[in-house]
CHARMM internal coordinates of N, CA and C (Angstrom, degrees):
IC EDIT
DIST 1 N 1 CA 1.4521
DIST 1 CA 1 C 1.5428
ANGL 1 N 1 CA 1 C 112.50
DIST 1 C 2 N 1.3409
ANGL 1 CA 1 C 2 N 114.70
DIHE 1 N 1 CA 1 C 2 N -35.41
DIST 2 N 2 CA 1.4560
ANGL 1 C 2 N 2 CA 117.33
DIHE 1 CA 1 C 2 N 2 CA 177.74
DIST 2 CA 2 C 1.5129
ANGL 2 N 2 CA 2 C 113.02
DIHE 1 C 2 N 2 CA 2 C -61.60
DIST 2 C 3 N 1.3287
ANGL 2 CA 2 C 3 N 115.82
DIHE 2 N 2 CA 2 C 3 N -38.51
DIST 3 N 3 CA 1.4505
ANGL 2 C 3 N 3 CA 119.37
DIHE 2 CA 2 C 3 N 3 CA -178.34
DIST 3 CA 3 C 1.5174
ANGL 3 N 3 CA 3 C 110.41
DIHE 2 C 3 N 3 CA 3 C -65.77
DIST 3 C 4 N 1.3041
ANGL 3 CA 3 C 4 N 115.58
DIHE 3 N 3 CA 3 C 4 N -43.45
DIST 4 N 4 CA 1.5061
ANGL 3 C 4 N 4 CA 121.28
DIHE 3 CA 3 C 4 N 4 CA 179.83
DIST 4 CA 4 C 1.5028
ANGL 4 N 4 CA 4 C 109.41
DIHE 3 C 4 N 4 CA 4 C -62.22
DIST 4 C 5 N 1.3140
ANGL 4 CA 4 C 5 N 119.49
DIHE 4 N 4 CA 4 C 5 N -45.03
DIST 5 N 5 CA 1.4501
ANGL 4 C 5 N 5 CA 123.40
DIHE 4 CA 4 C 5 N 5 CA 179.60
DIST 5 CA 5 C 1.5382
ANGL 5 N 5 CA 5 C 110.10
DIHE 4 C 5 N 5 CA 5 C -62.62
DIST 5 C 6 N 1.3256
ANGL 5 CA 5 C 6 N 116.03
DIHE 5 N 5 CA 5 C 6 N -42.40
DIST 6 N 6 CA 1.4601
ANGL 5 C 6 N 6 CA 120.54
DIHE 5 CA 5 C 6 N 6 CA -179.92
DIST 6 CA 6 C 1.5409
ANGL 6 N 6 CA 6 C 110.56
DIHE 5 C 6 N 6 CA 6 C -63.99
DIST 6 C 7 N 1.3063
ANGL 6 CA 6 C 7 N 117.00
DIHE 6 N 6 CA 6 C 7 N -41.76
DIST 7 N 7 CA 1.4691
ANGL 6 C 7 N 7 CA 120.52
DIHE 6 CA 6 C 7 N 7 CA -179.47
DIST 7 CA 7 C 1.5174
ANGL 7 N 7 CA 7 C 110.54
DIHE 6 C 7 N 7 CA 7 C -66.57
DIST 7 C 8 N 1.3139
ANGL 7 CA 7 C 8 N 116.73
DIHE 7 N 7 CA 7 C 8 N -46.14
DIST 8 N 8 CA 1.4618
ANGL 7 C 8 N 8 CA 120.81
DIHE 7 CA 7 C 8 N 8 CA -179.01
DIST 8 CA 8 C 1.5423
ANGL 8 N 8 CA 8 C 109.49
DIHE 7 C 8 N 8 CA 8 C -65.43
DIST 8 C 9 N 1.3554
ANGL 8 CA 8 C 9 N 116.87
DIHE 8 N 8 CA 8 C 9 N -42.42
DIST 9 N 9 CA 1.4419
ANGL 8 C 9 N 9 CA 120.15
DIHE 8 CA 8 C 9 N 9 CA 178.03
DIST 9 CA 9 C 1.5278
ANGL 9 N 9 CA 9 C 112.94
DIHE 8 C 9 N 9 CA 9 C -62.84
DIST 9 C 10 N 1.3145
ANGL 9 CA 9 C 10 N 117.26
DIHE 9 N 9 CA 9 C 10 N -42.10
DIST 10 N 10 CA 1.4824
ANGL 9 C 10 N 10 CA 121.88
DIHE 9 CA 9 C 10 N 10 CA 178.92
DIST 10 CA 10 C 1.5535
ANGL 10 N 10 CA 10 C 109.19
DIHE 9 C 10 N 10 CA 10 C -63.85
DIST 10 C 11 N 1.3439
ANGL 10 CA 10 C 11 N 115.49
DIHE 10 N 10 CA 10 C 11 N -43.86
DIST 11 N 11 CA 1.5054
ANGL 10 C 11 N 11 CA 117.17
DIHE 10 CA 10 C 11 N 11 CA 179.91
DIST 11 CA 11 C 1.5297
ANGL 11 N 11 CA 11 C 111.45
DIHE 10 C 11 N 11 CA 11 C -64.31
DIST 11 C 12 N 1.3329
ANGL 11 CA 11 C 12 N 117.00
DIHE 11 N 11 CA 11 C 12 N -37.34
DIST 12 N 12 CA 1.4592
ANGL 11 C 12 N 12 CA 119.31
DIHE 11 CA 11 C 12 N 12 CA 178.62
DIST 12 CA 12 C 1.4835
ANGL 12 N 12 CA 12 C 110.63
DIHE 11 C 12 N 12 CA 12 C -64.89
DIST 12 C 13 N 1.3463
ANGL 12 CA 12 C 13 N 118.88
DIHE 12 N 12 CA 12 C 13 N -41.45
DIST 13 N 13 CA 1.4526
ANGL 12 C 13 N 13 CA 120.90
DIHE 12 CA 12 C 13 N 13 CA 177.78
DIST 13 CA 13 C 1.5212
ANGL 13 N 13 CA 13 C 111.66
DIHE 12 C 13 N 13 CA 13 C -64.83
DIST 13 C 14 N 1.3445
ANGL 13 CA 13 C 14 N 115.31
DIHE 13 N 13 CA 13 C 14 N -42.29
DIST 14 N 14 CA 1.4844
ANGL 13 C 14 N 14 CA 119.73
DIHE 13 CA 13 C 14 N 14 CA 179.59
DIST 14 CA 14 C 1.5266
ANGL 14 N 14 CA 14 C 111.92
DIHE 13 C 14 N 14 CA 14 C -61.96
DIST 14 C 15 N 1.3640
ANGL 14 CA 14 C 15 N 115.73
DIHE 14 N 14 CA 14 C 15 N -53.54
DIST 15 N 15 CA 1.4360
ANGL 14 C 15 N 15 CA 120.29
DIHE 14 CA 14 C 15 N 15 CA -177.61
DIST 15 CA 15 C 1.5359
ANGL 15 N 15 CA 15 C 112.24
DIHE 14 C 15 N 15 CA 15 C -68.81
DIST 15 C 16 N 1.3101
ANGL 15 CA 15 C 16 N 115.82
DIHE 15 N 15 CA 15 C 16 N -33.52
DIST 16 N 16 CA 1.4697
ANGL 15 C 16 N 16 CA 119.81
DIHE 15 CA 15 C 16 N 16 CA 174.86
DIST 16 CA 16 C 1.4942
ANGL 16 N 16 CA 16 C 113.17
DIHE 15 C 16 N 16 CA 16 C -63.51
DIST 16 C 17 N 1.3506
ANGL 16 CA 16 C 17 N 115.22
DIHE 16 N 16 CA 16 C 17 N -38.53
DIST 17 N 17 CA 1.4662
ANGL 16 C 17 N 17 CA 118.31
DIHE 16 CA 16 C 17 N 17 CA 175.53
DIST 17 CA 17 C 1.4956
ANGL 17 N 17 CA 17 C 112.24
DIHE 16 C 17 N 17 CA 17 C -65.13
DIST 17 C 18 N 1.3241
ANGL 17 CA 17 C 18 N 116.99
DIHE 17 N 17 CA 17 C 18 N -41.33
DIST 18 N 18 CA 1.4509
ANGL 17 C 18 N 18 CA 119.54
DIHE 17 CA 17 C 18 N 18 CA 179.22
DIST 18 CA 18 C 1.5409
ANGL 18 N 18 CA 18 C 109.83
DIHE 17 C 18 N 18 CA 18 C -64.42
DIST 18 C 19 N 1.3167
ANGL 18 CA 18 C 19 N 116.76
DIHE 18 N 18 CA 18 C 19 N -45.28
DIST 19 N 19 CA 1.4736
ANGL 18 C 19 N 19 CA 120.44
DIHE 18 CA 18 C 19 N 19 CA 179.38
DIST 19 CA 19 C 1.5279
ANGL 19 N 19 CA 19 C 112.20
DIHE 18 C 19 N 19 CA 19 C -60.70
DIST 19 C 20 N 1.3666
ANGL 19 CA 19 C 20 N 114.07
DIHE 19 N 19 CA 19 C 20 N -42.03
DIST 20 N 20 CA 1.4455
ANGL 19 C 20 N 20 CA 117.95
DIHE 19 CA 19 C 20 N 20 CA 178.12
DIST 20 CA 20 C 1.5016
ANGL 20 N 20 CA 20 C 112.24
DIHE 19 C 20 N 20 CA 20 C -62.44
DIST 20 C 21 N 1.3147
ANGL 20 CA 20 C 21 N 117.26
DIHE 20 N 20 CA 20 C 21 N -46.27
DIST 21 N 21 CA 1.4757
ANGL 20 C 21 N 21 CA 120.64
DIHE 20 CA 20 C 21 N 21 CA -177.62
DIST 21 CA 21 C 1.5170
ANGL 21 N 21 CA 21 C 110.44
DIHE 20 C 21 N 21 CA 21 C -66.40
DIST 21 C 22 N 1.3331
ANGL 21 CA 21 C 22 N 117.17
DIHE 21 N 21 CA 21 C 22 N -35.89
DIST 22 N 22 CA 1.4583
ANGL 21 C 22 N 22 CA 118.67
DIHE 21 CA 21 C 22 N 22 CA 177.00
DIST 22 CA 22 C 1.5646
ANGL 22 N 22 CA 22 C 109.76
DIHE 21 C 22 N 22 CA 22 C -70.60
DIST 22 C 23 N 1.2856
ANGL 22 CA 22 C 23 N 115.31
DIHE 22 N 22 CA 22 C 23 N -37.36
DIST 23 N 23 CA 1.4681
ANGL 22 C 23 N 23 CA 118.77
DIHE 22 CA 22 C 23 N 23 CA -179.78
DIST 23 CA 23 C 1.5237
ANGL 23 N 23 CA 23 C 113.35
DIHE 22 C 23 N 23 CA 23 C -62.74
DIST 23 C 24 N 1.3554
ANGL 23 CA 23 C 24 N 115.05
DIHE 23 N 23 CA 23 C 24 N -34.79
DIST 24 N 24 CA 1.4616
ANGL 23 C 24 N 24 CA 117.55
DIHE 23 CA 23 C 24 N 24 CA -179.36
DIST 24 CA 24 C 1.4947
ANGL 24 N 24 CA 24 C 111.72
DIHE 23 C 24 N 24 CA 24 C -95.26
DIST 24 C 25 N 1.3156
ANGL 24 CA 24 C 25 N 116.19
DIHE 24 N 24 CA 24 C 25 N 14.93
DIST 25 N 25 CA 1.4940
ANGL 24 C 25 N 25 CA 124.71
DIHE 24 CA 24 C 25 N 25 CA 172.90
DIST 25 CA 25 C 1.5363
ANGL 25 N 25 CA 25 C 113.84
DIHE 24 C 25 N 25 CA 25 C 68.38
DIST 25 C 26 N 1.3202
ANGL 25 CA 25 C 26 N 116.93
DIHE 25 N 25 CA 25 C 26 N 32.78
DIST 26 N 26 CA 1.4823
ANGL 25 C 26 N 26 CA 120.15
DIHE 25 CA 25 C 26 N 26 CA 173.33
DIST 26 CA 26 C 1.4998
ANGL 26 N 26 CA 26 C 111.41
DIHE 25 C 26 N 26 CA 26 C -91.08
DIST 26 C 27 N 1.3182
ANGL 26 CA 26 C 27 N 117.20
DIHE 26 N 26 CA 26 C 27 N -41.94
DIST 27 N 27 CA 1.4533
ANGL 26 C 27 N 27 CA 121.97
DIHE 26 CA 26 C 27 N 27 CA 177.19
DIST 27 CA 27 C 1.5066
ANGL 27 N 27 CA 27 C 110.53
DIHE 26 C 27 N 27 CA 27 C -102.82
DIST 27 C 28 N 1.3145
ANGL 27 CA 27 C 28 N 117.16
DIHE 27 N 27 CA 27 C 28 N 103.78
DIST 28 N 28 CA 1.4900
ANGL 27 C 28 N 28 CA 119.22
DIHE 27 CA 27 C 28 N 28 CA -178.77
DIST 28 CA 28 C 1.4917
ANGL 28 N 28 CA 28 C 113.49
DIHE 27 C 28 N 28 CA 28 C -83.26
DIST 28 C 29 N 1.3160
ANGL 28 CA 28 C 29 N 116.31
DIHE 28 N 28 CA 28 C 29 N 171.72
DIST 29 N 29 CA 1.4636
ANGL 28 C 29 N 29 CA 123.36
DIHE 28 CA 28 C 29 N 29 CA 173.44
DIST 29 CA 29 C 1.4921
ANGL 29 N 29 CA 29 C 116.48
DIHE 28 C 29 N 29 CA 29 C 101.59
DIST 29 C 30 N 1.3219
ANGL 29 CA 29 C 30 N 117.80
DIHE 29 N 29 CA 29 C 30 N 26.41
DIST 30 N 30 CA 1.4629
ANGL 29 C 30 N 30 CA 120.15
DIHE 29 CA 29 C 30 N 30 CA 179.98
DIST 30 CA 30 C 1.5043
ANGL 30 N 30 CA 30 C 109.47
DIHE 29 C 30 N 30 CA 30 C -147.42
DIST 30 C 31 N 1.2938
ANGL 30 CA 30 C 31 N 116.31
DIHE 30 N 30 CA 30 C 31 N 162.89
DIST 31 N 31 CA 1.4743
ANGL 30 C 31 N 31 CA 120.18
DIHE 30 CA 30 C 31 N 31 CA 175.16
DIST 31 CA 31 C 1.5627
ANGL 31 N 31 CA 31 C 110.45
DIHE 30 C 31 N 31 CA 31 C -66.18
DIST 31 C 32 N 1.3214
ANGL 31 CA 31 C 32 N 115.65
DIHE 31 N 31 CA 31 C 32 N -15.58
DIST 32 N 32 CA 1.4905
ANGL 31 C 32 N 32 CA 119.78
DIHE 31 CA 31 C 32 N 32 CA -179.00
DIST 32 CA 32 C 1.5172
ANGL 32 N 32 CA 32 C 111.44
DIHE 31 C 32 N 32 CA 32 C -85.49
DIST 32 C 33 N 1.2881
ANGL 32 CA 32 C 33 N 117.99
DIHE 32 N 32 CA 32 C 33 N -12.73
DIST 33 N 33 CA 1.4611
ANGL 32 C 33 N 33 CA 121.56
DIHE 32 CA 32 C 33 N 33 CA -175.08
DIST 33 CA 33 C 1.5655
ANGL 33 N 33 CA 33 C 110.95
DIHE 32 C 33 N 33 CA 33 C -63.26
DIST 33 C 34 N 1.3091
ANGL 33 CA 33 C 34 N 114.70
DIHE 33 N 33 CA 33 C 34 N 125.01
DIST 34 N 34 CA 1.4383
ANGL 33 C 34 N 34 CA 121.74
DIHE 33 CA 33 C 34 N 34 CA 177.57
DIST 34 CA 34 C 1.5060
ANGL 34 N 34 CA 34 C 114.47
DIHE 33 C 34 N 34 CA 34 C 78.30
DIST 34 C 35 N 1.3100
ANGL 34 CA 34 C 35 N 117.87
DIHE 34 N 34 CA 34 C 35 N 10.33
DIST 35 N 35 CA 1.4960
ANGL 34 C 35 N 35 CA 123.08
DIHE 34 CA 34 C 35 N 35 CA 178.10
DIST 35 CA 35 C 1.4828
ANGL 35 N 35 CA 35 C 108.65
DIHE 34 C 35 N 35 CA 35 C -98.50
DIST 35 C 36 N 1.3469
ANGL 35 CA 35 C 36 N 116.24
DIHE 35 N 35 CA 35 C 36 N 113.05
DIST 36 N 36 CA 1.4634
ANGL 35 C 36 N 36 CA 120.03
DIHE 35 CA 35 C 36 N 36 CA -177.76
DIST 36 CA 36 C 1.5320
ANGL 36 N 36 CA 36 C 111.66
DIHE 35 C 36 N 36 CA 36 C -61.81
DIST 36 C 37 N 1.3320
ANGL 36 CA 36 C 37 N 117.44
DIHE 36 N 36 CA 36 C 37 N -29.45
DIST 37 N 37 CA 1.4421
ANGL 36 C 37 N 37 CA 121.78
DIHE 36 CA 36 C 37 N 37 CA 177.79
DIST 37 CA 37 C 1.5420
ANGL 37 N 37 CA 37 C 111.92
DIHE 36 C 37 N 37 CA 37 C -55.11
DIST 37 C 38 N 1.3179
ANGL 37 CA 37 C 38 N 115.70
DIHE 37 N 37 CA 37 C 38 N -39.32
DIST 38 N 38 CA 1.4854
ANGL 37 C 38 N 38 CA 120.55
DIHE 37 CA 37 C 38 N 38 CA -177.47
DIST 38 CA 38 C 1.5472
ANGL 38 N 38 CA 38 C 110.23
DIHE 37 C 38 N 38 CA 38 C -74.26
DIST 38 C 39 N 1.2971
ANGL 38 CA 38 C 39 N 116.77
DIHE 38 N 38 CA 38 C 39 N -29.82
DIST 39 N 39 CA 1.4629
ANGL 38 C 39 N 39 CA 118.69
DIHE 38 CA 38 C 39 N 39 CA 174.42
DIST 39 CA 39 C 1.5433
ANGL 39 N 39 CA 39 C 111.19
DIHE 38 C 39 N 39 CA 39 C -66.63
DIST 39 C 40 N 1.3457
ANGL 39 CA 39 C 40 N 115.91
DIHE 39 N 39 CA 39 C 40 N -37.24
DIST 40 N 40 CA 1.4605
ANGL 39 C 40 N 40 CA 119.58
DIHE 39 CA 39 C 40 N 40 CA 176.32
DIST 40 CA 40 C 1.5223
ANGL 40 N 40 CA 40 C 110.19
DIHE 39 C 40 N 40 CA 40 C -67.65
DIST 40 C 41 N 1.3494
ANGL 40 CA 40 C 41 N 117.11
DIHE 40 N 40 CA 40 C 41 N -45.84
DIST 41 N 41 CA 1.4374
ANGL 40 C 41 N 41 CA 120.69
DIHE 40 CA 40 C 41 N 41 CA 178.22
DIST 41 CA 41 C 1.5365
ANGL 41 N 41 CA 41 C 111.85
DIHE 40 C 41 N 41 CA 41 C -59.75
DIST 41 C 42 N 1.3433
ANGL 41 CA 41 C 42 N 115.73
DIHE 41 N 41 CA 41 C 42 N -37.97
DIST 42 N 42 CA 1.4522
ANGL 41 C 42 N 42 CA 120.00
DIHE 41 CA 41 C 42 N 42 CA 175.48
DIST 42 CA 42 C 1.5116
ANGL 42 N 42 CA 42 C 114.31
DIHE 41 C 42 N 42 CA 42 C -61.73
DIST 42 C 43 N 1.3334
ANGL 42 CA 42 C 43 N 116.15
DIHE 42 N 42 CA 42 C 43 N -42.99
DIST 43 N 43 CA 1.4674
ANGL 42 C 43 N 43 CA 121.02
DIHE 42 CA 42 C 43 N 43 CA 176.55
DIST 43 CA 43 C 1.5116
ANGL 43 N 43 CA 43 C 111.80
DIHE 42 C 43 N 43 CA 43 C -61.33
DIST 43 C 44 N 1.3162
ANGL 43 CA 43 C 44 N 116.02
DIHE 43 N 43 CA 43 C 44 N -42.22
DIST 44 N 44 CA 1.4685
ANGL 43 C 44 N 44 CA 120.67
DIHE 43 CA 43 C 44 N 44 CA 179.55
DIST 44 CA 44 C 1.5226
ANGL 44 N 44 CA 44 C 109.58
DIHE 43 C 44 N 44 CA 44 C -65.15
DIST 44 C 45 N 1.3158
ANGL 44 CA 44 C 45 N 116.59
DIHE 44 N 44 CA 44 C 45 N -43.79
DIST 45 N 45 CA 1.4887
ANGL 44 C 45 N 45 CA 118.62
DIHE 44 CA 44 C 45 N 45 CA 178.09
DIST 45 CA 45 C 1.4931
ANGL 45 N 45 CA 45 C 112.81
DIHE 44 C 45 N 45 CA 45 C -64.74
DIST 45 C 46 N 1.3247
ANGL 45 CA 45 C 46 N 118.13
DIHE 45 N 45 CA 45 C 46 N -38.02
DIST 46 N 46 CA 1.4526
ANGL 45 C 46 N 46 CA 120.07
DIHE 45 CA 45 C 46 N 46 CA 177.48
DIST 46 CA 46 C 1.5092
ANGL 46 N 46 CA 46 C 109.74
DIHE 45 C 46 N 46 CA 46 C -63.71
DIST 46 C 47 N 1.3174
ANGL 46 CA 46 C 47 N 118.95
DIHE 46 N 46 CA 46 C 47 N -45.95
DIST 47 N 47 CA 1.4511
ANGL 46 C 47 N 47 CA 123.77
DIHE 46 CA 46 C 47 N 47 CA -179.67
DIST 47 CA 47 C 1.5365
ANGL 47 N 47 CA 47 C 109.65
DIHE 46 C 47 N 47 CA 47 C -60.42
DIST 47 C 48 N 1.2856
ANGL 47 CA 47 C 48 N 117.07
DIHE 47 N 47 CA 47 C 48 N -44.45
DIST 48 N 48 CA 1.5138
ANGL 47 C 48 N 48 CA 121.16
DIHE 47 CA 47 C 48 N 48 CA -178.25
DIST 48 CA 48 C 1.5510
ANGL 48 N 48 CA 48 C 106.73
DIHE 47 C 48 N 48 CA 48 C -65.85
DIST 48 C 49 N 1.3479
ANGL 48 CA 48 C 49 N 119.09
DIHE 48 N 48 CA 48 C 49 N -41.57
DIST 49 N 49 CA 1.4418
ANGL 48 C 49 N 49 CA 121.94
DIHE 48 CA 48 C 49 N 49 CA -179.41
DIST 49 CA 49 C 1.5313
ANGL 49 N 49 CA 49 C 111.71
DIHE 48 C 49 N 49 CA 49 C -64.29
DIST 49 C 50 N 1.3020
ANGL 49 CA 49 C 50 N 116.91
DIHE 49 N 49 CA 49 C 50 N -40.57
DIST 50 N 50 CA 1.4653
ANGL 49 C 50 N 50 CA 121.00
DIHE 49 CA 49 C 50 N 50 CA 178.91
DIST 50 CA 50 C 1.5568
ANGL 50 N 50 CA 50 C 109.61
DIHE 49 C 50 N 50 CA 50 C -64.61
DIST 50 C 51 N 1.3281
ANGL 50 CA 50 C 51 N 115.90
DIHE 50 N 50 CA 50 C 51 N -41.91
DIST 51 N 51 CA 1.4504
ANGL 50 C 51 N 51 CA 119.27
DIHE 50 CA 50 C 51 N 51 CA 179.37
DIST 51 CA 51 C 1.5382
ANGL 51 N 51 CA 51 C 110.20
DIHE 50 C 51 N 51 CA 51 C -62.35
DIST 51 C 52 N 1.3133
ANGL 51 CA 51 C 52 N 117.21
DIHE 51 N 51 CA 51 C 52 N -44.18
DIST 52 N 52 CA 1.4619
ANGL 51 C 52 N 52 CA 120.17
DIHE 51 CA 51 C 52 N 52 CA 178.23
DIST 52 CA 52 C 1.5163
ANGL 52 N 52 CA 52 C 111.31
DIHE 51 C 52 N 52 CA 52 C -64.06
DIST 52 C 53 N 1.3213
ANGL 52 CA 52 C 53 N 118.02
DIHE 52 N 52 CA 52 C 53 N -41.39
DIST 53 N 53 CA 1.4484
ANGL 52 C 53 N 53 CA 118.57
DIHE 52 CA 52 C 53 N 53 CA 176.85
DIST 53 CA 53 C 1.5159
ANGL 53 N 53 CA 53 C 114.76
DIHE 52 C 53 N 53 CA 53 C -63.31
DIST 53 C 54 N 1.3345
ANGL 53 CA 53 C 54 N 114.78
DIHE 53 N 53 CA 53 C 54 N -40.92
DIST 54 N 54 CA 1.4556
ANGL 53 C 54 N 54 CA 118.92
DIHE 53 CA 53 C 54 N 54 CA 175.60
DIST 54 CA 54 C 1.5163
ANGL 54 N 54 CA 54 C 110.80
DIHE 53 C 54 N 54 CA 54 C -64.25
DIST 54 C 55 N 1.2956
ANGL 54 CA 54 C 55 N 118.91
DIHE 54 N 54 CA 54 C 55 N -41.55
DIST 55 N 55 CA 1.4587
ANGL 54 C 55 N 55 CA 123.57
DIHE 54 CA 54 C 55 N 55 CA 179.20
DIST 55 CA 55 C 1.5245
ANGL 55 N 55 CA 55 C 110.32
DIHE 54 C 55 N 55 CA 55 C -63.25
DIST 55 C 56 N 1.3004
ANGL 55 CA 55 C 56 N 117.32
DIHE 55 N 55 CA 55 C 56 N -42.36
DIST 56 N 56 CA 1.4717
ANGL 55 C 56 N 56 CA 121.64
DIHE 55 CA 55 C 56 N 56 CA -176.31
DIST 56 CA 56 C 1.5496
ANGL 56 N 56 CA 56 C 110.32
DIHE 55 C 56 N 56 CA 56 C -71.77
DIST 56 C 57 N 1.3274
ANGL 56 CA 56 C 57 N 117.32
DIHE 56 N 56 CA 56 C 57 N -29.22
DIST 57 N 57 CA 1.4614
ANGL 56 C 57 N 57 CA 119.67
DIHE 56 CA 56 C 57 N 57 CA -173.04
DIST 57 CA 57 C 1.5382
ANGL 57 N 57 CA 57 C 113.91
DIHE 56 C 57 N 57 CA 57 C -107.00
DIST 57 C 58 N 1.3025
ANGL 57 CA 57 C 58 N 116.39
DIHE 57 N 57 CA 57 C 58 N 7.61
DIST 58 N 58 CA 1.4660
ANGL 57 C 58 N 58 CA 117.16
DIHE 57 CA 57 C 58 N 58 CA 177.53
DIST 58 CA 58 C 1.5012
ANGL 58 N 58 CA 58 C 111.03
DIHE 57 C 58 N 58 CA 58 C -71.02
DIST 58 C 59 N 1.2806
ANGL 58 CA 58 C 59 N 115.22
DIHE 58 N 58 CA 58 C 59 N 151.41
DIST 59 N 59 CA 1.4575
ANGL 58 C 59 N 59 CA 120.83
DIHE 58 CA 58 C 59 N 59 CA -178.72
DIST 59 CA 59 C 1.4895
ANGL 59 N 59 CA 59 C 109.40
DIHE 58 C 59 N 59 CA 59 C -80.16
DIST 59 C 60 N 1.3093
ANGL 59 CA 59 C 60 N 117.39
DIHE 59 N 59 CA 59 C 60 N 134.71
DIST 60 N 60 CA 1.4327
ANGL 59 C 60 N 60 CA 122.29
DIHE 59 CA 59 C 60 N 60 CA 176.42
DIST 60 CA 60 C 1.5215
ANGL 60 N 60 CA 60 C 108.01
DIHE 59 C 60 N 60 CA 60 C -86.91
DIST 60 C 61 N 1.3118
ANGL 60 CA 60 C 61 N 116.38
DIHE 60 N 60 CA 60 C 61 N 133.59
DIST 61 N 61 CA 1.4584
ANGL 60 C 61 N 61 CA 120.09
DIHE 60 CA 60 C 61 N 61 CA 177.80
DIST 61 CA 61 C 1.5279
ANGL 61 N 61 CA 61 C 107.48
DIHE 60 C 61 N 61 CA 61 C -98.78
DIST 61 C 62 N 1.2897
ANGL 61 CA 61 C 62 N 113.21
DIHE 61 N 61 CA 61 C 62 N 136.37
DIST 62 N 62 CA 1.4934
ANGL 61 C 62 N 62 CA 119.36
DIHE 61 CA 61 C 62 N 62 CA 178.04
DIST 62 CA 62 C 1.5167
ANGL 62 N 62 CA 62 C 109.38
DIHE 61 C 62 N 62 CA 62 C -112.07
DIST 62 C 63 N 1.2819
ANGL 62 CA 62 C 63 N 114.79
DIHE 62 N 62 CA 62 C 63 N 137.32
DIST 63 N 63 CA 1.4676
ANGL 62 C 63 N 63 CA 119.72
DIHE 62 CA 62 C 63 N 63 CA 179.34
DIST 63 CA 63 C 1.5087
ANGL 63 N 63 CA 63 C 108.48
DIHE 62 C 63 N 63 CA 63 C -97.83
DIST 63 C 64 N 1.3477
ANGL 63 CA 63 C 64 N 115.87
DIHE 63 N 63 CA 63 C 64 N 138.76
DIST 64 N 64 CA 1.4659
ANGL 63 C 64 N 64 CA 120.40
DIHE 63 CA 63 C 64 N 64 CA -177.37
DIST 64 CA 64 C 1.5024
ANGL 64 N 64 CA 64 C 111.92
DIHE 63 C 64 N 64 CA 64 C -89.54
END
COOR INIT
IC SEED 1 N 1 CA 1 C
IC BUILD
């Protein structure tokens, strides 16, 4: 389960970064270029990806 969460989290961060950069008109060549909506979607995707990565990589505490 940790591996799946890590993969999905990393993909969300990656695609969110691309969407954000296209939304703020840094990466041209797409219908998303220059659209503020995609910058917002990118930020949301990055935040969700970071949460998933943190959740997947947190240390489990065991009680004795």
